[in-house]
TORRO-943086 format. One record per atom (N, C-alpha, C): x, y, z; residue number from 1; chain. Coordinates in steps of 0.2 Angstrom, whole numbers, plus 5000, padded with zeros to 4 digits. Atoms other than C-alpha are relative to their C-alpha. Example, Ala and Ser with C-alpha at 12.3 -4.5 7.8 and 13.67 -1.06 7.14 Angstrom:
BEGIN
ATOM    X    Y    Z pos unit
ATOM 5004 4994 5000   1    A
ATOM 5062 4978 5039   1    A
ATOM 5004 5006 5000   1    A
ATOM 4996 4994 4999   2    A
ATOM 5068 4995 5036   2    A
ATOM 4996 5005 5003   2    A
This chain:
BEGIN
ATOM    X    Y    Z pos unit
ATOM 4999 4994 4998   1    A
ATOM 5590 4687 4683   1    A
ATOM 4994 5004 5000   1    A
ATOM 5006 4996 5000   2    A
ATOM 5576 4698 4689   2    A
ATOM 5002 5007 5002   2    A
ATOM 4999 4993 4999   3    A
ATOM 5577 4717 4688   3    A
ATOM 4994 5004 5002   3    A
ATOM 5006 4996 4998   4    A
ATOM 5565 4729 4696   4    A
ATOM 5002 5008 4999   4    A
ATOM 4999 4993 5000   5    A
ATOM 5563 4747 4692   5    A
ATOM 4998 5004 5006   5    A
ATOM 5003 4996 4995   6    A
ATOM 5553 4752 4707   6    A
ATOM 5002 4996 5007   6    A
ATOM 4998 5002 4993   7    A
ATOM 5558 4750 4726   7    A
ATOM 4995 4995 5002   7    A
ATOM 5005 5004 4997   8    A
ATOM 5541 4743 4730   8    A
ATOM 5000 4993 4997   8    A
ATOM 4999 5006 5003   9    A
ATOM 5543 4729 4717   9    A
ATOM 5006 4996 5002   9    A
ATOM 4994 5003 4998  10    A
ATOM 5560 4725 4723  10    A
ATOM 4999 4997 5007  10    A
ATOM 5002 5003 4993  11    A
ATOM 5554 4723 4741  11    A
ATOM 4996 4994 4999  11    A
ATOM 5004 5006 5001  12    A
ATOM 5541 4711 4735  12    A
ATOM 5003 4994 4997  12    A
ATOM 4996 5005 5003  13    A
ATOM 5553 4701 4725  13    A
ATOM 5005 4997 5006  13    A
ATOM 4996 5002 4995  14    A
ATOM 5565 4700 4740  14    A
ATOM 4996 4996 5005  14    A
ATOM 5004 5004 4996  15    A
ATOM 5551 4694 4751  15    A
ATOM 4998 4993 4997  15    A
ATOM 5001 5006 5004  16    A
ATOM 5546 4681 4738  16    A
ATOM 5006 4995 5000  16    A
ATOM 4994 5004 4999  17    A
ATOM 5564 4675 4738  17    A
ATOM 5001 4997 5007  17    A
ATOM 5000 5003 4993  18    A
ATOM 5564 4673 4757  18    A
ATOM 4995 4995 5001  18    A
ATOM 5005 5004 4998  19    A
ATOM 5548 4665 4758  19    A
ATOM 4998 4994 4995  19    A
ATOM 5001 5005 5004  20    A
ATOM 5550 4653 4744  20    A
ATOM 4994 5001 4994  20    A
ATOM 5005 4998 5005  21    A
ATOM 5538 4662 4732  21    A
ATOM 5002 5001 4993  21    A
ATOM 4998 5000 5007  22    A
ATOM 5549 4661 4717  22    A
ATOM 5002 4993 4998  22    A
ATOM 4999 5006 5003  23    A
ATOM 5549 4645 4707  23    A
ATOM 5005 5000 4995  23    A
ATOM 4995 5001 5004  24    A
ATOM 5565 4640 4699  24    A
ATOM 5000 4993 4997  24    A
ATOM 5001 5006 5003  25    A
ATOM 5565 4626 4687  25    A
ATOM 5006 4999 4995  25    A
ATOM 4995 5001 5004  26    A
ATOM 5580 4618 4678  26    A
ATOM 4999 4994 4996  26    A
ATOM 5000 5006 5004  27    A
ATOM 5582 4606 4664  27    A
ATOM 5007 4997 5000  27    A
ATOM 4993 5003 4999  28    A
ATOM 5596 4593 4667  28    A
ATOM 5000 4993 4996  28    A
ATOM 4999 5007 5003  29    A
ATOM 5602 4577 4658  29    A
ATOM 5005 4997 5005  29    A
ATOM 4996 5004 4995  30    A
ATOM 5608 4564 4671  30    A
ATOM 5003 4994 4996  30    A
ATOM 4997 5006 5002  31    A
ATOM 5619 4550 4667  31    A
ATOM 4997 4994 5002  31    A
ATOM 5003 5006 4998  32    A
ATOM 5611 4533 4667  32    A
ATOM 4992 5000 5001  32    A
ATOM 5007 5000 4999  33    A
ATOM 5593 4528 4672  33    A
ATOM 4998 5003 5007  33    A
ATOM 5002 4997 4993  34    A
ATOM 5586 4539 4686  34    A
ATOM 4995 4996 5003  34    A
ATOM 5004 5004 4996  35    A
ATOM 5578 4529 4700  35    A
ATOM 4993 5003 5000  35    A
ATOM 5007 4998 5000  36    A
ATOM 5559 4529 4700  36    A
ATOM 4998 5003 5007  36    A
ATOM 5002 4997 4993  37    A
ATOM 5559 4533 4719  37    A
ATOM 5004 5006 5002  37    A
ATOM 4996 4994 4998  38    A
ATOM 5570 4548 4718  38    A
ATOM 4997 5007 4997  38    A
ATOM 5004 4994 5002  39    A
ATOM 5557 4562 4715  39    A
ATOM 5002 5005 5005  39    A
ATOM 4999 4995 4995  40    A
ATOM 5561 4571 4731  40    A
ATOM 5007 4998 5003  40    A
ATOM 4993 5002 4996  41    A
ATOM 5580 4571 4737  41    A
ATOM 5001 5005 5005  41    A
ATOM 4999 4996 4994  42    A
ATOM 5582 4577 4754  42    A
ATOM 5007 4998 5003  42    A
ATOM 4993 5002 4998  43    A
ATOM 5601 4576 4758  43    A
ATOM 5004 5007 5002  43    A
ATOM 4997 4994 4998  44    A
ATOM 5610 4589 4769  44    A
ATOM 5007 5001 4997  44    A
ATOM 4994 4998 5003  45    A
ATOM 5625 4598 4761  45    A
ATOM 5004 5004 5004  45    A
ATOM 4995 4997 4996  46    A
ATOM 5641 4604 4768  46    A
ATOM 5005 5003 4995  46    A
ATOM 4995 4998 5004  47    A
ATOM 5654 4615 4759  47    A
ATOM 5007 4998 5003  47    A
ATOM 4993 5002 4998  48    A
ATOM 5672 4609 4760  48    A
ATOM 5005 5004 4995  48    A
ATOM 4995 4997 5004  49    A
ATOM 5688 4617 4754  49    A
ATOM 5006 4994 5000  49    A
ATOM 4995 5005 5001  50    A
ATOM 5701 4604 4747  50    A
ATOM 5007 5003 5002  50    A
ATOM 4993 4998 4998  51    A
ATOM 5720 4605 4751  51    A
ATOM 5002 5005 4994  51    A
ATOM 4998 4996 5006  52    A
ATOM 5721 4612 4733  52    A
ATOM 4997 5007 5000  52    A
ATOM 5004 4993 5000  53    A
ATOM 5709 4627 4738  53    A
ATOM 4994 4999 4996  53    A
ATOM 5007 5001 5004  54    A
ATOM 5695 4620 4727  54    A
ATOM 4995 4999 5005  54    A
ATOM 5006 5000 4996  55    A
ATOM 5678 4622 4735  55    A
ATOM 4996 4994 4997  55    A
ATOM 5005 5006 5002  56    A
ATOM 5667 4606 4734  56    A
ATOM 4995 5000 5005  56    A
ATOM 5006 5001 4996  57    A
ATOM 5650 4602 4741  57    A
ATOM 4999 4993 5001  57    A
ATOM 5002 5008 4999  58    A
ATOM 5646 4585 4749  58    A
ATOM 4994 4999 5004  58    A
ATOM 5005 5002 4995  59    A
ATOM 5632 4576 4757  59    A
ATOM 5003 4998 5006  59    A
ATOM 4997 5001 4994  60    A
ATOM 5635 4576 4775  60    A
ATOM 4995 5001 5006  60    A
ATOM 5005 4999 4994  61    A
ATOM 5625 4573 4791  61    A
ATOM 5000 5006 5003  61    A
ATOM 5000 4993 4996  62    A
ATOM 5631 4589 4799  62    A
ATOM 4999 5006 4995  62    A
ATOM 5001 4994 5005  63    A
ATOM 5627 4599 4783  63    A
ATOM 4993 5004 5001  63    A
ATOM 5006 4997 5000  64    A
ATOM 5613 4611 4780  64    A
ATOM 4995 4997 4996  64    A
ATOM 5005 5004 5003  65    A
ATOM 5596 4604 4776  65    A
ATOM 4999 5003 4992  65    A
ATOM 5001 4999 5007  66    A
ATOM 5593 4603 4757  66    A
ATOM 4995 4996 4997  66    A
ATOM 5005 5003 5003  67    A
ATOM 5579 4598 4746  67    A
ATOM 4999 5002 4993  67    A
ATOM 5001 4999 5007  68    A
ATOM 5577 4596 4727  68    A
ATOM 4995 4995 4998  68    A
ATOM 5005 5004 5003  69    A
ATOM 5562 4590 4718  69    A
ATOM 5002 4998 4992  69    A
ATOM 4998 5002 5007  70    A
ATOM 5566 4580 4702  70    A
ATOM 4994 4997 4996  70    A
ATOM 5005 5003 5004  71    A
ATOM 5554 4575 4688  71    A
ATOM 5003 4997 4994  71    A
ATOM 4998 5003 5006  72    A
ATOM 5558 4563 4674  72    A
ATOM 4996 5002 4994  72    A
ATOM 5003 4998 5006  73    A
ATOM 5554 4570 4657  73    A
ATOM 5000 4995 4995  73    A
ATOM 4999 5005 5005  74    A
ATOM 5561 4557 4646  74    A
ATOM 5006 4996 5001  74    A
ATOM 4994 5004 5000  75    A
ATOM 5573 4542 4646  75    A
ATOM 5003 4999 4993  75    A
ATOM 4996 5000 5006  76    A
ATOM 5586 4542 4633  76    A
ATOM 5005 4994 5000  76    A
ATOM 4995 5005 5000  77    A
ATOM 5600 4530 4628  77    A
ATOM 5006 5002 5005  77    A
ATOM 4995 4999 4995  78    A
ATOM 5611 4530 4643  78    A
ATOM 4999 5006 5004  78    A
ATOM 5001 4993 4996  79    A
ATOM 5604 4546 4651  79    A
ATOM 4992 5001 5001  79    A
ATOM 5007 4998 4998  80    A
ATOM 5588 4553 4659  80    A
ATOM 4999 5008 5000  80    A
ATOM 5001 4993 5000  81    A
ATOM 5581 4570 4655  81    A
ATOM 4995 5002 5006  81    A
ATOM 5003 4998 4993  82    A
ATOM 5575 4579 4671  82    A
ATOM 4998 5007 5000  82    A
ATOM 5002 4993 4997  83    A
ATOM 5566 4594 4678  83    A
ATOM 5003 5000 5007  83    A
ATOM 4998 5000 4993  84    A
ATOM 5575 4599 4694  84    A
ATOM 4997 5007 5003  84    A
ATOM 5002 4994 4997  85    A
ATOM 5567 4611 4706  85    A
ATOM 5003 5001 5007  85    A
ATOM 4997 4999 4994  86    A
ATOM 5578 4617 4720  86    A
ATOM 4995 5003 5005  86    A
ATOM 5004 4998 4995  87    A
ATOM 5567 4619 4735  87    A
ATOM 5004 5005 5005  87    A
ATOM 4996 4996 4996  88    A
ATOM 5581 4626 4746  88    A
ATOM 5005 5003 4994  88    A
ATOM 4995 4997 5005  89    A
ATOM 5595 4636 4738  89    A
ATOM 5007 5000 5002  89    A
ATOM 4993 5002 4998  90    A
ATOM 5612 4628 4742  90    A
ATOM 5004 5000 4994  90    A
ATOM 4995 5000 5006  91    A
ATOM 5627 4630 4731  91    A
ATOM 5001 4993 4997  91    A
ATOM 4999 5006 5004  92    A
ATOM 5628 4616 4718  92    A
ATOM 4995 4995 5002  92    A
ATOM 5005 5005 4997  93    A
ATOM 5613 4608 4726  93    A
ATOM 4998 4995 4994  93    A
ATOM 5002 5005 5005  94    A
ATOM 5606 4600 4710  94    A
ATOM 5005 4995 4997  94    A
ATOM 4994 5004 5002  95    A
ATOM 5623 4594 4704  95    A
ATOM 5002 4994 5005  95    A
ATOM 4998 5005 4995  96    A
ATOM 5627 4586 4721  96    A
ATOM 4995 4995 5001  96    A
ATOM 5005 5005 4999  97    A
ATOM 5610 4578 4723  97    A
ATOM 5000 4995 4995  97    A
ATOM 5000 5005 5006  98    A
ATOM 5611 4570 4706  98    A
ATOM 5005 4995 5001  98    A
ATOM 4994 5004 4999  99    A
ATOM 5628 4563 4710  99    A
ATOM 4998 4995 5006  99    A
ATOM 5002 5004 4994 100    A
ATOM 5621 4557 4727 100    A
ATOM 4995 4994 4998 100    A
ATOM 5005 5005 5003 101    A
ATOM 5607 4547 4718 101    A
ATOM 5004 4995 4996 101    A
ATOM 4997 5005 5004 102    A
ATOM 5620 4539 4707 102    A
ATOM 5000 5002 4993 102    A
ATOM 5001 4997 5007 103    A
ATOM 5616 4549 4691 103    A
ATOM 5003 5007 4999 103    A
ATOM 4997 4994 5000 104    A
ATOM 5628 4563 4690 104    A
ATOM 4998 5004 4993 104    A
ATOM 5002 4996 5006 105    A
ATOM 5624 4577 4677 105    A
ATOM 5005 4999 4994 105    A
ATOM 4996 5001 5006 106    A
ATOM 5631 4575 4659 106    A
ATOM 5004 5007 5000 106    A
ATOM 4996 4995 5001 107    A
ATOM 5646 4586 4657 107    A
ATOM 5002 5004 5006 107    A
ATOM 4998 4997 4994 108    A
ATOM 5649 4590 4675 108    A
ATOM 5007 4998 5002 108    A
ATOM 4993 5002 4999 109    A
ATOM 5668 4591 4677 109    A
ATOM 5001 5000 5007 109    A
ATOM 4998 5000 4993 110    A
ATOM 5667 4594 4696 110    A
ATOM 4997 4994 5004 110    A
ATOM 5004 5005 4996 111    A
ATOM 5654 4581 4702 111    A
ATOM 4998 4994 4996 111    A
ATOM 5002 5005 5004 112    A
ATOM 5652 4570 4687 112    A
ATOM 5004 4994 4999 112    A
ATOM 4997 5006 5002 113    A
ATOM 5658 4554 4679 113    A
ATOM 5004 5001 4994 113    A
ATOM 4995 4998 5006 114    A
ATOM 5674 4557 4668 114    A
ATOM 4999 4995 4994 114    A
ATOM 5001 5005 5005 115    A
ATOM 5671 4541 4658 115    A
ATOM 4993 5002 4996 115    A
ATOM 5007 4998 5004 116    A
ATOM 5652 4546 4654 116    A
ATOM 5001 5006 4997 116    A
ATOM 4999 4993 5004 117    A
ATOM 5657 4564 4650 117    A
ATOM 5004 4999 4994 117    A
ATOM 4997 5001 5006 118    A
ATOM 5669 4557 4637 118    A
ATOM 4996 4997 4995 118    A
ATOM 5005 5003 5005 119    A
ATOM 5655 4547 4629 119    A
ATOM 4996 5005 4997 119    A
ATOM 5004 4994 5002 120    A
ATOM 5644 4562 4629 120    A
ATOM 5003 5005 4996 120    A
ATOM 4997 4995 5004 121    A
ATOM 5657 4573 4622 121    A
ATOM 5001 4998 4993 121    A
ATOM 5000 5003 5007 122    A
ATOM 5659 4561 4607 122    A
ATOM 4993 5002 4996 122    A
ATOM 5007 4999 5003 123    A
ATOM 5640 4565 4604 123    A
ATOM 4999 5008 4999 123    A
ATOM 5001 4993 5001 124    A
ATOM 5643 4584 4605 124    A
ATOM 4998 5003 5007 124    A
ATOM 5001 4997 4993 125    A
ATOM 5640 4586 4624 125    A
ATOM 5006 5003 5003 125    A
ATOM 4993 4996 4998 126    A
ATOM 5654 4599 4627 126    A
ATOM 4999 5005 5006 126    A
ATOM 5001 4996 4995 127    A
ATOM 5646 4607 4642 127    A
ATOM 4996 4997 5005 127    A
ATOM 5004 5003 4995 128    A
ATOM 5637 4604 4658 128    A
ATOM 4993 5001 4998 128    A
ATOM 5007 5000 5002 129    A
ATOM 5619 4599 4654 129    A
ATOM 4996 5002 5006 129    A
ATOM 5004 4998 4995 130    A
ATOM 5610 4610 4667 130    A
ATOM 4998 5007 4997 130    A
ATOM 5002 4994 5003 131    A
ATOM 5599 4624 4660 131    A
ATOM 4994 5003 5004 131    A
ATOM 5006 4996 4996 132    A
ATOM 5588 4637 4670 132    A
ATOM 4995 5001 4994 132    A
ATOM 5005 5000 5006 133    A
ATOM 5573 4634 4659 133    A
ATOM 4993 5004 5002 133    A
ATOM 5007 4997 4998 134    A
ATOM 5558 4642 4669 134    A
ATOM 5001 5003 5007 134    A
ATOM 5000 4996 4994 135    A
ATOM 5556 4655 4682 135    A
ATOM 4992 5003 5001 135    A
ATOM 5007 4998 4999 136    A
ATOM 5539 4659 4690 136    A
ATOM 5000 5004 5007 136    A
ATOM 5000 4995 4995 137    A
ATOM 5535 4673 4702 137    A
ATOM 4994 5004 5000 137    A
ATOM 5006 4995 5000 138    A
ATOM 5521 4686 4707 138    A
ATOM 5004 5006 5000 138    A
ATOM 4998 4993 5001 139    A
ATOM 5524 4704 4703 139    A
ATOM 4994 5005 5002 139    A
ATOM 5005 4995 4999 140    A
ATOM 5515 4719 4710 140    A
ATOM 4997 5003 4994 140    A
ATOM 5002 4996 5006 141    A
ATOM 5514 4726 4692 141    A
ATOM 4996 4995 4995 141    A
ATOM 5003 5005 5004 142    A
ATOM 5507 4710 4685 142    A
ATOM 4993 4998 5003 142    A
ATOM 5007 5002 4998 143    A
ATOM 5488 4704 4686 143    A
ATOM 5001 4993 5003 143    A
ATOM 4999 5007 4998 144    A
ATOM 5494 4686 4689 144    A
ATOM 5007 4998 5001 144    A
ATOM 4993 5002 4999 145    A
ATOM 5509 4675 4691 145    A
ATOM 5004 5001 4993 145    A
ATOM 4995 4999 5006 146    A
ATOM 5524 4679 4679 146    A
ATOM 5004 4994 4999 146    A
ATOM 4996 5006 5002 147    A
ATOM 5532 4664 4670 147    A
ATOM 5004 5002 4994 147    A
ATOM 4995 4999 5006 148    A
ATOM 5548 4666 4660 148    A
ATOM 5003 4994 4998 148    A
ATOM 4998 5006 5003 149    A
ATOM 5553 4652 4649 149    A
ATOM 5006 5001 4996 149    A
ATOM 4994 4999 5005 150    A
ATOM 5570 4650 4641 150    A
ATOM 5001 4993 4997 150    A
ATOM 4999 5006 5004 151    A
ATOM 5571 4636 4628 151    A
ATOM 5008 4997 5001 151    A
ATOM 4994 5003 5000 152    A
ATOM 5586 4624 4628 152    A
ATOM 5005 5003 4995 152    A
ATOM 4995 4998 5005 153    A
ATOM 5602 4631 4619 153    A
ATOM 5001 4995 4995 153    A
ATOM 4999 5005 5006 154    A
ATOM 5605 4623 4602 154    A
ATOM 5005 4995 5002 154    A
ATOM 4996 5006 4999 155    A
ATOM 5620 4613 4608 155    A
ATOM 4997 4995 5004 155    A
ATOM 5003 5005 4995 156    A
ATOM 5610 4605 4622 156    A
ATOM 4994 4996 4996 156    A
ATOM 5005 5003 5004 157    A
ATOM 5595 4602 4610 157    A
ATOM 5003 4995 4995 157    A
ATOM 4996 5005 5005 158    A
ATOM 5607 4594 4597 158    A
ATOM 5002 4994 5003 158    A
ATOM 4998 5006 4996 159    A
ATOM 5614 4582 4610 159    A
ATOM 4994 4996 5001 159    A
ATOM 5006 5004 4999 160    A
ATOM 5596 4577 4615 160    A
ATOM 4998 4996 4994 160    A
ATOM 5002 5003 5006 161    A
ATOM 5592 4574 4597 161    A
ATOM 5004 4994 4998 161    A
ATOM 4995 5005 5001 162    A
ATOM 5607 4563 4595 162    A
ATOM 4999 4994 5004 162    A
ATOM 5001 5006 4995 163    A
ATOM 5602 4552 4610 163    A
ATOM 4993 4997 4998 163    A
């Protein structure tokens, strides 16, 4: 969440959002071994509404263009720690792209692997392992780029240590 005190700064931030000038980076834990050739995932996404009324996002040819950059940080027992950078800003894009690759995110009740989630719950993984870890942008009030870093919450860090 970025808050602005002045209208000039707000306009500059809005322009940066529109023009891709804000870098958003997430730390994620994916189930299994992330494929080495899956650094850039470009798969169009479409929103669907199920008969139950639940909203789901799926990869579909007639979907909106979508691009996520992934970088492997560490390979763990049965999982891969990643940085995910959504180049586009589609709903659930990181989660759906990870599933599309065949490595859903740990703890993802909507797009994940139920059996894998049970295994990770036994190790303390009681939530979706997707964390907004870094934000980078320019501000008219700052002399250079602003970077905000949020360390992993303790439960996610503990799960990594157990792996």
